[in-house]
KOLFIRO-868466 format. One line per 5 residues: number of its first residue (from 1); their letters; for each residue x, y, z of C-alpha. Coordinates in Angstrom, 3 decimals. Layout:
NUM) A) X Y Z ~ ...;
% end
This chain:
1) XXXXX) 98.560 65.838 101.860 ~ 101.472 64.646 99.802 ~ 102.812 64.852 96.258 ~ 103.969 61.622 94.683 ~ 107.648 61.203 93.763;
6) XXXXX) 108.625 64.759 94.740 ~ 111.686 63.627 96.685 ~ 113.170 61.996 93.579 ~ 112.535 65.109 91.499 ~ 114.131 67.309 94.148;
11) XXXXX) 117.268 65.161 94.172 ~ 117.406 65.413 90.384 ~ 117.051 69.196 90.527 ~ 119.913 69.580 93.037 ~ 117.688 72.053 94.891;
16) XXXXX) 119.015 70.938 98.291 ~ 121.783 72.875 100.007 ~ 123.729 71.713 103.053 ~ 124.120 74.182 105.921 ~ 124.323 74.417 109.703;
21) XXXXX) 121.083 75.637 111.253 ~ 121.202 77.924 114.314 ~ 119.908 81.170 115.836 ~ 116.457 81.060 114.273 ~ 112.824 80.283 114.685;
26) XXXXX) 111.602 77.063 113.064 ~ 108.008 76.032 112.374 ~ 107.683 72.309 113.055 ~ 105.135 70.019 111.457 ~ 104.168 68.251 114.710;
31) XXXXX) 102.831 64.918 113.370 ~ 105.826 64.533 111.057 ~ 108.147 65.125 113.997 ~ 106.620 62.592 116.378 ~ 106.274 59.996 113.618;
36) XXXXX) 109.918 60.502 112.643 ~ 111.240 60.423 116.217 ~ 109.290 57.282 117.049 ~ 109.942 55.358 113.847 ~ 113.575 56.367 113.249;
41) XXXXX) 114.857 55.980 116.799 ~ 118.053 54.033 117.384 ~ 117.539 51.568 118.954 ~ 114.059 51.306 117.470 ~ 111.256 52.047 119.901;
46) XXXXX) 108.717 49.313 120.560 ~ 105.630 48.996 118.378 ~ 104.735 45.324 118.686 ~ 103.823 45.493 122.381 ~ 101.855 48.740 122.244;
51) XXXXX) 104.665 51.267 122.644 ~ 107.387 52.460 124.993 ~ 106.202 55.919 125.994 ~ 108.833 56.715 128.604 ~ 111.629 56.148 126.080;
56) XXXXX) 109.710 58.218 123.519 ~ 109.454 61.081 126.006 ~ 113.217 61.028 126.582 ~ 113.761 61.212 122.830 ~ 111.413 64.195 122.448;
61) XXXXX) 113.086 65.999 125.363 ~ 116.529 65.413 123.816 ~ 115.320 66.830 120.495 ~ 114.034 70.075 122.012 ~ 117.024 70.408 124.352;
66) XXXXX) 119.336 70.296 121.327 ~ 117.297 72.981 119.592 ~ 117.694 75.117 122.699 ~ 121.489 74.607 122.681 ~ 121.573 75.981 119.140;
71) XXXXX) 119.302 78.952 119.984 ~ 116.581 77.564 117.728 ~ 113.081 78.575 118.855 ~ 110.385 76.066 117.858 ~ 106.725 76.634 117.110;
76) XXXXX) 104.969 73.269 116.752 ~ 101.826 73.065 114.613 ~ 99.564 69.999 114.723 ~ 96.844 68.799 112.365 ~ 93.219 68.888 113.409;
81) XXXXX) 90.365 66.838 112.011 ~ 90.455 65.532 108.453 ~ 88.925 67.623 105.677 ~ 86.391 66.631 102.992 ~ 87.710 65.629 99.594;
86) XXXXX) 90.281 63.079 100.739 ~ 88.056 60.249 101.982 ~ 89.516 57.793 99.475 ~ 93.051 58.690 100.575 ~ 92.139 58.189 104.247;
91) XXXXX) 90.521 54.798 103.561 ~ 93.486 53.639 101.466 ~ 95.891 54.624 104.252 ~ 93.723 52.916 106.847 ~ 93.652 49.694 104.804;
96) XXXXX) 97.429 49.863 104.470 ~ 97.797 50.348 108.233 ~ 95.545 47.356 108.930 ~ 97.839 45.148 106.867 ~ 100.949 46.569 108.531;
101) XXXXX) 99.508 46.107 112.018 ~ 98.652 42.495 111.227 ~ 102.158 41.779 109.932 ~ 103.706 43.426 113.003 ~ 101.470 41.310 115.249;
106) XXXXX) 102.770 38.224 113.437 ~ 106.399 39.483 113.553 ~ 106.425 39.341 109.735 ~ 106.760 43.075 109.110 ~ 109.654 44.546 107.164;
111) XXXXX) 111.892 46.945 109.072 ~ 110.380 49.993 107.308 ~ 106.786 49.059 108.187 ~ 105.524 51.045 111.152 ~ 102.395 51.477 113.240;
116) XXXXX) 102.221 54.355 115.697 ~ 101.228 53.282 119.242 ~ 97.880 54.836 120.227 ~ 98.955 57.310 122.927 ~ 101.922 58.892 121.107;
121) XXXXX) 100.138 62.083 120.002 ~ 98.551 62.626 123.440 ~ 101.924 62.177 125.148 ~ 103.649 64.439 122.612 ~ 101.167 67.236 123.420;
126) XXXXX) 101.648 66.667 127.155 ~ 105.419 67.052 126.697 ~ 104.992 70.320 124.768 ~ 102.758 71.668 127.528 ~ 105.072 70.431 130.290;
131) XXXXX) 108.117 72.045 128.614 ~ 106.188 75.237 127.706 ~ 107.010 74.850 124.008 ~ 104.855 77.086 121.838 ~ 102.293 75.076 119.906;
136) XXXXX) 99.029 75.299 118.020 ~ 96.630 72.524 117.068 ~ 94.670 73.357 113.928 ~ 91.003 72.720 113.300 ~ 91.774 70.995 109.977;
141) XXXXX) 94.849 70.430 107.798 ~ 97.844 72.291 109.222 ~ 99.914 72.919 106.069 ~ 98.638 76.420 105.302 ~ 98.998 77.492 108.935;
146) XXXXX) 102.574 76.167 109.013 ~ 103.495 78.160 105.890 ~ 101.794 81.316 107.144 ~ 103.769 81.215 110.410 ~ 107.029 80.478 108.578;
151) XXXXX) 106.561 83.479 106.314 ~ 105.539 85.722 109.220 ~ 108.591 84.753 111.276 ~ 110.916 84.591 108.234 ~ 112.105 81.099 109.112;
156) XXXXX) 112.105 77.603 107.567 ~ 109.652 74.734 107.991 ~ 110.777 71.385 109.432 ~ 108.808 68.429 108.068 ~ 108.886 65.353 105.835;
161) XXXXX) 105.630 66.238 104.058 ~ 106.286 66.543 100.321 ~ 103.640 69.289 100.055 ~ 106.186 71.729 101.469 ~ 108.154 71.346 98.237;
166) XXXXX) 105.179 73.064 96.565 ~ 104.558 75.998 98.919 ~ 106.538 79.189 98.358 ~ 108.747 79.345 101.470 ~ 111.377 82.140 101.189;
171) XXXXX) 113.462 80.662 104.034 ~ 113.130 77.132 102.742 ~ 112.027 73.704 103.816 ~ 114.145 71.443 106.056 ~ 113.641 67.696 105.721;
176) XXXXX) 113.373 65.942 109.092 ~ 115.089 62.900 107.589 ~ 118.160 65.051 106.836 ~ 117.981 67.112 110.048 ~ 120.794 65.751 112.229;
181) XXXXX) 119.407 67.088 115.495 ~ 121.457 64.667 117.623 ~ 124.764 65.848 116.121 ~ 125.154 69.400 117.365 ~ 128.356 70.935 115.988;
186) XXXXX) 129.695 74.494 116.210 ~ 126.521 75.609 117.939 ~ 124.266 74.377 115.141 ~ 122.537 71.375 113.599 ~ 123.665 69.993 110.213;
191) XXXXX) 120.714 70.117 107.823 ~ 119.648 70.238 104.186 ~ 117.455 73.070 102.967 ~ 115.205 73.028 99.920 ~ 114.304 76.242 98.120;
196) XXXXX) 111.569 76.337 95.524 ~ 113.499 78.903 93.480 ~ 116.285 76.387 92.765 ~ 113.795 73.677 91.805 ~ 111.855 75.939 89.434;
201) XXXXX) 115.042 77.257 87.877 ~ 116.236 73.701 87.140 ~ 112.967 72.733 85.404 ~ 112.296 76.227 84.001 ~ 108.867 76.248 85.643;
206) XXXXX) 106.925 79.282 86.863 ~ 106.759 78.924 90.648 ~ 103.119 80.008 90.476 ~ 102.439 76.753 88.604 ~ 103.824 74.488 91.330;
211) XXXXX) 100.386 74.078 92.949 ~ 98.998 73.083 89.562 ~ 101.855 70.619 89.087 ~ 100.906 68.984 92.418 ~ 97.209 68.845 91.464;
216) XXXXX) 97.875 67.257 88.072 ~ 100.653 64.837 89.036 ~ 98.777 63.615 92.111 ~ 98.183 64.680 95.716 ~ 95.563 63.685 98.299;
221) XXXXX) 92.815 65.569 96.448 ~ 93.341 65.090 92.717 ~ 95.292 63.315 90.003 ~ 95.016 63.614 86.236 ~ 94.754 60.254 84.488;
226) XXXXX) 96.587 61.248 81.301 ~ 96.837 57.793 79.672 ~ 100.510 58.477 78.906 ~ 99.848 61.614 76.849 ~ 102.419 63.760 78.689;
231) XXXXX) 105.161 61.165 78.238 ~ 104.286 60.793 74.552 ~ 104.588 64.545 74.084 ~ 107.703 64.942 76.251 ~ 109.547 61.576 76.237;
236) XXXXX) 112.384 61.047 78.681 ~ 115.759 59.744 77.457 ~ 115.906 55.936 77.292 ~ 116.579 54.530 80.761 ~ 118.589 51.373 81.548;
241) XXXXX) 116.434 48.335 82.315 ~ 117.548 48.420 85.962 ~ 115.960 51.870 86.449 ~ 112.444 52.427 87.748 ~ 109.624 52.530 85.164;
246) XXXXX) 109.209 55.882 83.398 ~ 106.882 58.213 85.322 ~ 105.000 61.214 84.062 ~ 106.048 63.970 86.518 ~ 109.109 65.156 84.526;
251) XXXXX) 106.947 65.298 81.399 ~ 104.346 67.396 83.247 ~ 107.105 69.795 84.312 ~ 108.301 70.074 80.684 ~ 104.721 70.783 79.642;
256) XXXXX) 104.323 73.517 82.284 ~ 107.640 75.079 81.276 ~ 105.972 76.035 78.001 ~ 103.176 77.835 79.854 ~ 105.201 80.393 81.802;
261) XXXXX) 103.183 83.540 82.405 ~ 99.813 81.761 82.008 ~ 97.273 81.718 84.833 ~ 96.548 78.454 86.650 ~ 93.139 78.266 84.979;
266) XXXXX) 94.683 78.685 81.509 ~ 97.313 76.052 82.338 ~ 94.662 73.602 83.683 ~ 92.617 73.987 80.525 ~ 95.676 73.348 78.371;
271) XXXXX) 96.602 70.228 80.389 ~ 93.077 68.794 80.242 ~ 92.760 69.588 76.560 ~ 95.878 67.479 75.993 ~ 94.033 64.429 77.357;
276) XXXXX) 90.694 65.251 75.744 ~ 88.865 66.767 78.708 ~ 87.335 70.208 78.274 ~ 84.212 70.426 80.479 ~ 83.942 72.751 83.462;
281) XXXXX) 83.167 69.714 85.604 ~ 86.559 68.250 84.646 ~ 88.407 71.492 85.369 ~ 86.867 72.372 88.757 ~ 88.529 69.652 90.939;
286) XXXXX) 92.016 70.654 89.779 ~ 91.452 74.351 90.429 ~ 90.049 73.511 93.874 ~ 93.079 71.329 94.555 ~ 95.443 74.221 93.776;
291) XXXXX) 93.679 76.320 96.429 ~ 95.016 73.959 99.112 ~ 98.389 75.669 98.565 ~ 97.010 79.230 98.793 ~ 98.032 80.582 102.185;
296) XXXXX) 96.124 83.826 101.626 ~ 92.845 81.925 101.651 ~ 91.565 81.220 105.155 ~ 90.502 77.568 105.623 ~ 86.804 77.056 106.426;
301) XXXXX) 86.077 77.464 110.121 ~ 84.018 74.660 111.650 ~ 80.764 75.552 113.356 ~ 81.955 75.058 116.918 ~ 81.519 77.067 120.124;
306) XXXXX) 84.325 79.552 120.767 ~ 85.478 77.695 123.891 ~ 85.860 74.452 121.903 ~ 87.937 76.180 119.213 ~ 90.173 77.782 121.841;
311) XXXXX) 90.645 74.466 123.670 ~ 91.459 72.545 120.470 ~ 93.991 75.155 119.373 ~ 95.648 75.090 122.804 ~ 95.936 71.295 122.671;
316) XXXXX) 93.788 70.830 125.768 ~ 91.005 69.178 123.754 ~ 91.393 66.437 121.166 ~ 90.960 67.490 117.547 ~ 88.607 64.517 117.038;
321) XXXXX) 85.787 66.834 118.146 ~ 85.948 68.649 114.785 ~ 85.442 65.432 112.791 ~ 82.542 64.343 115.009 ~ 80.720 67.688 115.055;
326) XXXXX) 81.380 68.678 111.437 ~ 81.249 65.350 109.599 ~ 79.551 63.011 112.122 ~ 82.373 60.532 111.646 ~ 85.346 58.987 113.422;
331) XXXXX) 88.200 56.937 111.958 ~ 89.565 54.353 114.405 ~ 93.265 53.942 113.674 ~ 94.460 50.308 113.346 ~ 96.470 48.825 116.206;
336) XXXXX) 98.633 45.771 116.815 ~ 96.171 43.202 118.144 ~ 94.626 39.792 117.463 ~ 93.023 40.103 114.030 ~ 91.035 36.912 114.492;
341) XXXXX) 89.000 38.726 117.176 ~ 86.684 41.737 116.936 ~ 88.436 45.108 116.925 ~ 89.834 46.149 120.295 ~ 87.905 49.424 119.892;
346) XXXXX) 84.798 47.489 120.940 ~ 86.029 47.739 124.546 ~ 85.775 51.559 124.540 ~ 82.482 51.843 122.625 ~ 80.515 53.029 125.684;
351) XXXXX) 83.041 55.820 126.269 ~ 82.788 56.945 122.648 ~ 78.976 56.875 122.878 ~ 79.133 59.367 125.769 ~ 81.741 61.421 123.855;
356) XXXXX) 79.459 61.623 120.809 ~ 76.402 62.345 122.963 ~ 77.997 65.435 124.499 ~ 79.084 66.635 121.048 ~ 76.095 65.915 118.794;
361) XXXXX) 73.248 64.761 121.024 ~ 71.332 61.782 119.658 ~ 72.457 62.239 116.043 ~ 74.172 59.062 114.780 ~ 77.934 59.037 114.225;
366) XXXXX) 79.626 56.869 111.580 ~ 82.744 54.994 112.677 ~ 85.350 53.443 110.405 ~ 86.875 50.372 112.036 ~ 88.017 46.913 110.932;
371) XXXXX) 86.384 43.532 110.659 ~ 89.158 41.011 110.260 ~ 91.483 42.865 107.897 ~ 88.788 44.798 106.022 ~ 87.510 48.314 106.668;
376) XXXXX) 83.916 48.528 107.814 ~ 81.738 51.495 108.632 ~ 79.142 51.275 111.332 ~ 76.611 53.711 112.733 ~ 76.837 54.416 116.466;
381) XXXXX) 73.944 55.892 118.432 ~ 75.306 58.368 121.005 ~ 74.495 58.033 124.701 ~ 73.173 60.940 126.752 ~ 74.044 61.099 130.471;
386) XXXXX) 71.381 60.374 133.048 ~ 69.951 63.457 134.700 ~ 67.176 66.007 134.765 ~ 66.226 68.199 131.825 ~ 68.030 71.031 133.610;
391) XXXXX) 71.210 68.919 133.906 ~ 71.112 68.015 130.222 ~ 70.670 71.657 129.297 ~ 73.772 72.559 131.310 ~ 75.691 69.824 129.465;
396) XXXXX) 74.918 71.174 125.997 ~ 78.105 71.750 124.015 ~ 77.636 75.516 123.707 ~ 78.170 75.963 127.461 ~ 79.460 72.578 128.625;
401) XXXXX) 82.610 74.283 129.923 ~ 80.482 76.295 132.359 ~ 78.557 73.321 133.803 ~ 79.140 72.702 137.542 ~ 82.205 70.557 138.202;
406) XXXXX) 80.294 67.989 140.236 ~ 77.903 67.477 137.314 ~ 80.751 67.076 134.816 ~ 82.488 64.643 137.163 ~ 79.287 62.663 137.593;
411) XXXXX) 79.021 62.244 133.812 ~ 82.599 60.970 133.578 ~ 82.062 58.500 136.408 ~ 78.789 57.363 134.823 ~ 80.536 56.637 131.520;
416) XXXXX) 83.243 54.674 133.360 ~ 80.742 52.919 135.628 ~ 82.495 54.281 138.724 ~ 81.624 56.601 141.588 ~ 83.436 59.146 143.746;
421) XXXXX) 83.519 56.676 146.623 ~ 85.613 54.298 144.498 ~ 88.485 56.796 144.314 ~ 88.354 58.362 147.794 ~ 91.808 57.154 148.874;
426) XXXXX) 93.491 57.353 145.468 ~ 96.050 60.053 144.589 ~ 94.618 62.500 142.034 ~ 97.202 61.492 139.414 ~ 95.891 57.902 139.385;
431) XXXXX) 92.134 58.426 139.725 ~ 91.432 58.362 136.004 ~ 93.833 55.478 135.193 ~ 92.347 53.302 137.938 ~ 88.771 54.039 136.891;
436) XXXXX) 89.753 53.160 133.314 ~ 91.427 49.954 134.481 ~ 88.359 48.927 136.448 ~ 86.151 49.669 133.402 ~ 88.484 47.649 131.148;
441) XXXXX) 88.736 44.717 133.590 ~ 84.961 44.477 133.929 ~ 84.658 44.474 130.141 ~ 87.273 41.726 129.889 ~ 85.552 39.582 132.514;
446) XXXXX) 82.188 39.897 130.758 ~ 83.331 39.582 127.127 ~ 86.677 37.752 127.277 ~ 86.627 35.585 130.435 ~ 90.193 34.378 129.873;
451) XXXXX) 92.601 33.081 132.471 ~ 95.074 35.773 131.419 ~ 92.826 38.636 132.616 ~ 94.219 38.493 136.173 ~ 97.868 38.458 135.059;
456) XXXXX) 97.239 41.343 132.631 ~ 95.575 43.324 135.423 ~ 98.419 42.555 137.828 ~ 100.960 43.689 135.243 ~ 99.103 46.991 134.664;
461) XXXXX) 98.813 47.764 138.378 ~ 102.470 46.930 139.034 ~ 103.300 49.107 136.021 ~ 101.450 52.052 137.580 ~ 103.501 51.695 140.778;
466) XXXXX) 106.699 51.237 138.742 ~ 105.982 54.595 137.058 ~ 105.680 56.419 140.392 ~ 108.547 58.738 141.330 ~ 108.885 57.429 144.870;
471) XXXXX) 108.521 53.704 144.210 ~ 110.929 51.560 146.220 ~ 114.254 51.056 144.444 ~ 114.425 47.350 145.245 ~ 110.987 46.928 143.642;
476) XXXXX) 112.103 48.705 140.462 ~ 115.368 46.783 140.296 ~ 113.507 43.488 140.647 ~ 111.094 44.359 137.851 ~ 113.944 45.555 135.625;
481) XXXXX) 115.566 42.186 136.201 ~ 112.534 40.452 134.728 ~ 112.988 42.142 131.358 ~ 114.708 40.190 128.602 ~ 117.226 42.978 127.914;
486) XXXXX) 118.934 42.621 124.551 ~ 117.662 39.111 123.926 ~ 115.580 38.588 120.761 ~ 111.892 39.410 121.208 ~ 109.900 36.247 121.766;
491) XXXXX) 106.792 35.486 119.751 ~ 104.010 37.928 120.622 ~ 101.165 36.466 122.639 ~ 98.208 37.786 120.656 ~ 95.674 37.435 123.465;
496) XXXXX) 97.806 39.646 125.710 ~ 98.420 42.174 122.908 ~ 94.671 42.354 122.325 ~ 93.920 42.874 126.030 ~ 96.473 45.678 126.358;
501) XXXXX) 95.280 47.325 123.128 ~ 91.781 47.327 124.607 ~ 93.144 48.997 127.737 ~ 94.967 51.654 125.719 ~ 91.799 52.362 123.722;
506) XXXXX) 89.834 52.807 126.943 ~ 92.566 55.020 128.381 ~ 92.775 57.256 125.327 ~ 89.020 57.648 124.946 ~ 88.730 58.457 128.659;
511) XXXXX) 91.416 61.121 128.260 ~ 89.410 62.714 125.461 ~ 86.114 62.482 127.351 ~ 87.796 64.010 130.412 ~ 89.134 66.839 128.190;
516) XXXXX) 85.704 67.494 126.693 ~ 84.244 67.658 130.223 ~ 87.034 70.144 131.112 ~ 89.008 67.897 133.448 ~ 86.701 66.850 136.292;
521) XXXXX) 89.590 64.475 137.057 ~ 93.236 65.537 136.696 ~ 94.870 64.402 133.457 ~ 97.534 61.781 134.246 ~ 101.038 61.807 132.767;
526) XXXXX) 100.474 58.992 130.304 ~ 104.132 58.148 129.717 ~ 104.231 56.805 133.300 ~ 101.324 54.402 132.777 ~ 102.305 52.046 129.992;
531) XXXXX) 105.540 50.464 128.786 ~ 104.678 47.674 126.357 ~ 107.832 45.504 126.599 ~ 107.788 45.702 130.403 ~ 104.086 44.860 130.753;
536) XXXXX) 104.187 41.985 128.290 ~ 107.161 40.463 130.065 ~ 105.584 41.056 133.482 ~ 102.386 39.357 132.337 ~ 104.359 36.376 131.070;
541) XXXXX) 106.228 36.003 134.385 ~ 103.101 36.519 136.506 ~ 101.107 33.977 134.525 ~ 103.867 31.394 134.888 ~ 104.541 32.016 138.592;
546) XXXXX) 101.499 32.536 140.815 ~ 103.698 33.673 143.722 ~ 105.504 36.407 141.782 ~ 102.852 39.073 142.365 ~ 103.066 38.593 146.133;
551) XXXXX) 106.871 38.626 145.988 ~ 106.888 41.918 144.087 ~ 104.298 43.704 146.220 ~ 106.152 42.685 149.380 ~ 109.090 44.781 148.139;
556) XXXXX) 106.993 47.965 148.280 ~ 107.131 50.529 151.051 ~ 104.023 51.132 153.111 ~ 102.697 53.980 150.976 ~ 102.936 52.165 147.660;
561) XXXXX) 101.787 48.927 149.241 ~ 98.605 50.724 150.323 ~ 98.263 52.205 146.832 ~ 98.440 48.762 145.262 ~ 95.928 47.374 147.746;
566) XXXXX) 93.532 50.227 146.958 ~ 94.005 49.601 143.239 ~ 93.097 45.952 143.696 ~ 89.968 46.909 145.613 ~ 88.848 49.426 142.966;
571) XXXXX) 89.297 47.035 140.087 ~ 87.449 44.280 141.918 ~ 90.192 41.734 141.440 ~ 90.086 38.482 143.375 ~ 93.765 37.580 143.675;
576) XXXXX) 95.072 34.362 145.090 ~ 97.233 34.742 148.177 ~ 95.612 37.972 149.360 ~ 95.268 36.784 152.955 ~ 98.894 35.684 153.059;
581) XXXXX) 99.922 39.088 151.764 ~ 97.907 40.892 154.464 ~ 99.625 38.749 157.143 ~ 103.077 39.533 155.759 ~ 102.186 43.241 155.626;
586) XXXXX) 101.166 43.268 159.291 ~ 104.445 41.573 160.266 ~ 106.455 44.127 158.282 ~ 104.518 46.972 159.886 ~ 105.248 45.677 163.411;
591) XXXXX) 108.947 45.374 162.603 ~ 109.051 48.991 161.377 ~ 106.825 50.429 164.131 ~ 109.613 52.231 166.085 ~ 110.593 54.323 163.074;
596) XXXXX) 107.116 54.932 161.700 ~ 107.050 58.507 163.038 ~ 110.010 59.345 160.811 ~ 108.345 57.895 157.733 ~ 109.343 59.674 154.544;
601) XX) 106.666 62.125 153.356 ~ 105.955 62.497 149.695;
% end
């Protein structure tokens, strides 16, 4: 949700007060926080190459550590699936993101244009769980839940969402953009707090009419096309030509000031009468829109099994399940990729088919994706796992969480076209990533038989080892030395960006399928798996120097050397120089034989 031009009106009302925030609970709008941290970082975190998740994690940890220093206790609330009534808003935002992603891929984007890398939300939730930060993921829009918690705990809300200017929050609303969390002073954080009482006093508006003001002036659900009638009735003073064009929100506030004490229905009727609309059909959407700000009204509960609801709320199951089960739809968020090629989501279609099959059986699901730079919707037929009638009954959503683990694991492996024998000698933390990488590589070989597939695969596998805690220091130093540092970013190689976006799509959809199947494979720490700038630079070096992969893997200790060899076997890669590498490995092993008994244990 969002109310147009509210920030300008708030500045005009002088309803913001500066203060130092400490010793309190705070209810945090989760999506607003991770968007703000990622987009407003200094230096700016990578978007063009698919994201820098390790750096993002450090930023999130710093944020929560500073809250802890100031004795601020956070409760993070996350949105769930989208709700009916805002389809046009969602499509408009998706179209805008497609254009932004294309400009970023062409390095033509303005500095304020942003596209969130695909794994940010999943990694953000993993960090909250890892740090034991209290959180709740909603089944739909989170705004009402955020306000309810803030009023229960008598604390402010932290967000950038302009809807929180409308809700009645006794302890106020803190803007993330003005929340100087990295400048702790005197045991607190400098902030600006908005209070609805100051805003309403400035405009002489009944605070009970603020929801109506949002509905009439324009939010995600409604907007009154007044054909300039409000401005005619309540003209603003003449503005200099350099000012922005006159807008109707101040006039609407002047109109509402004359209706103090009236009910919302009486005020809606008066507003619509002003523009010549009097039918009940005209009135209903605006009254329904005002209910979005009523925290006493419980939001509709989706028809989902209790275990699914519990898992979604705990953040251990993606909220996409609510959109699929309730609305039979999925919106595929635009990514930075090659827009002359089919959407990179095509690579993970099989995984989504299994995901839909477990959720809704054979009922079709509508996906919103892109074709070129235009939104398309396409119907996907779900895929049911192979198995007996008894197996399929055990995999029904109502009791999927109680199905035998070996059956749930078999379904995951079937979707990924792998088997248990493929991952016998793989550490648990890398079983899912390597299965995903094999699945992605096979897709690339069949559908995009490019020369760059091998170098992209090599870069990913070296990146996995680089993310390991015990990886050899000389190996990490050598890879760090390949990065361009502070040099200007070179022109993005679109084919590589597309390949890595396909991998990230496969990884994310596998995470969600694994969650739905209740973790037959351990969930990996995703921030360790992908660093866009590093992988793009590695791919560039590996493609230009066929000996570089051998040089890098020869720097690994025996354990990580074996891990890389296993990874190559699983993915089915045929790498040049493999025999030479095996010979060099045997020589190294003979040289180290006397000290092998003292080998460091992990």
